[in-house]
N, C-alpha and C positions, 0 to 999 in steps of 0.2 A: 159338741156332742158329748154326752156323758160316757163314763167308762163302760165297756161291754161286759156283760155277765158271762162268767165262765160256765159252760154247760157241763153237767155231770154225765160223763160218757159211760158210767157204770149203771145208770138207771135205765131199765128196759120197760117197754110197753107191753101190756097184756093183749093188745089188739094186733100189734104188728111184730113180726119176727125181727130179731136183731139183724142189721144189715151185714155185719161181719160174718154171721153164720151162713149167709147165702153166697158169699164170694170165695174165690180161690185164695187161701191164705198165702200162697206162694207168688201172688201177683206182685210185680216189681213195685208198684205204688204202695201196696199195703206193707210190703217189707220196709220200704223207705219211711213210711209213716211211723212204724214202730221204732225206728232208729232216731228220729228227730225228737229233740227235747222241746216240746211245745211250750212247757212252762217257762222256758228261758225267754221266749218271745213275749209271753204275757207279762213277765216281770220287766222286760226292757221297754215295751211299747205302752204299757198302761199309764205311765206318767204323762204321756203325750195327750191324754184325754182329760176333759174337765169333769166336774161333778153335776153339771146342769144340762138340760135339754133332753132330746130324744136319745134313748140308748142306742149305741152304735152296734155294728155287726161284730161278732166274735173275732178276736185277733187271730185265732187259729184259722178261721175261714179266710180272712184276708191274706194272711201269710201263705196259706196253702194255695189259694188262687194265684198269688204272685209267683210261687214256685212252678205251678202247672203252666202258667203263661209262658215262662221261659223254657221249661222242659219241652213243651209241645210247639213252641213258636207260634202262638195264636194271638189274635187281637182280643181286646176286652169283650167285644160283642160276641164273637164266636166262642170264646171260652165260657161265657155265661150260658149260652145255649147248649153247649156240649155237657156242661155240668148237670143239667137236668136229665140228659140221656145216658150218662155214664155213672153207674153206681160206684165204681172204683174212685172216681173223682170225688163223689160225695163222702165216701168213707175216709178218703185221704184228708179232707178238710174238717173231719170231726163229726159228721152226721152218723147217728146210730140207726136211723130209719130212712127209707127211701123217700125223697122229697119230690113233689110234683110242681113246685113253684120256684121261680127264680131266686137264687140265694141273695142277690142284691142287684142294684142297677149297675150298668157298666161304668157309669161316671163315679161310682163309689170307689172303684179301683184306682182311678186317677187321684181322687181325694186322699186315699190311703197312701199312695206313693208320695204325694206332696207332704203328708203329715209326717211320715218317718224320715223323709229326706235321703240324701246320699249316705249318711251315717247308718241309717236303718238298713239300707240295701247292703252295705258292707257287712253288717252283722248277719244278715241272711246268707250272704256269700261265704262268710267265715264259718258259719255252722255247716254249710254244704261241704266245704273243703275239709272240715274236721271229720265228717262222716266218711269221706273217701280216703282220707289220710294220704298214704304214699301213692295211691292210684291217681290222685289229683295233680301230682307233680310229674310233668312230662319233660323229657330231655329236649325235645324240639317241638315246635308248633307250626302247623301248616295252615295258612290263612288263604281261603279262596275268595278272591275279589272279583270273580267273574261278573256278578250281578251288582256289585257295588257302584254307586253313582260316582262318575269321574268328573273332575273339574276341567272338562273340555267342551268345545262347541263345534258345530259342523263347519268345515272350512269353505265358506261361500266365497265367491269371486270378490265381493266387496271387502270382506275381511282380509283377503290376500293382498288386494291393492293397497289397503290402509297399512298393512304390515310392510309392504315394499316401500311405501312412502316414508314410514318411520325409519326403516333401515337406511334409505338413501340420505335422509337428513342427518342421521348419526354418522354415516360415512363422510359426508361433506364437512361436518364440524371437526371430525378427527383429522381430516386432511387439510383443514384450513381453507376450504373453498367457499367463496362468497357467492351465494346464489342470487339471481335477479329477483326471485320470488320463491318463498318456501311453501306457500299454499296451506299452511297449518290451519288457519282459521276456516278456510273453505272446506277442508277435509272433515273438520268437526261438524260443520253444517250438513254435509252430505251423508253423514253417518245415520242421522235420524230417518230419512226416507228408506234406507236399506234395511232397517230393523224389521219392518213389517212388509217385506217384499211380496209375500204370498197372498196378501189381502187383495181382492179384486180392484179396490179403489186405489191402491198404492202401486200397482204393477208398473204403470207407465212412469211414475216418478222414480220408482226404484231402478228401472232400466236406464233411465236418463242419468241417475246419480252414479250407477256403476260405470257407465260409459265415460262420464266425466272423471271419475277416479282413475280409470285406465289411462285417460289422456294425460292427467297430471303426473302419474307415475312414469309414463314414457317420456314426458317432457323433462322431468327432473333427471332421469337416467341419461338422456342424450346431452343435457347441459353439463353434467358431471363428467361424462366421457370426454367432451370437447375440452373442458378446462384442465382435466388431468393430462390429456395428450399435449396440450399447448405448453404445459410446464415441462 
């Protein structure tokens, strides 16, 4: 895609009133838009575009949408739809007249993020920190991980029996106990039927596999107890 054209924000239309004249000048987004040096992003990201092909979207539009996405915590699709309904969003991204059409496709935001890369996002973040200066530096940070995905799984009976089997084998090796049979290969085979235990076709096999895992765990436990008592 070729380099985007920089729109002249001072040029007004005779048919439509300037968008800034209709909005509250004290709105937080409009105040933020005045503080951001948009020419900095034009200078930094323009070399990433070529001189051929269809003209791309304005850099201020794409940077503004990226900032709004993180400020409002919105998906690309929802952000584009809200941009049409919110004149403050449009003014923040450089529009001087109210627009009735989508600014771009939601996939364009993904392409833009890929184009600027991690270094580009660091520049956007650095500019944001420079705006807030000392307010951006916090003495302590509180992170809420209530809804964060955890690396845990539901503790089913099959998983517990496999865990017991592994701990018993570890205990036997640490104590130097020679088992008549470790059942390691059989436990690995029994793991597959228990993965899809809720499926109607697999319930019978899953119940049978869980019962066998319980038997193996109990057998190993009794054998280890007998040999430890004999010693």
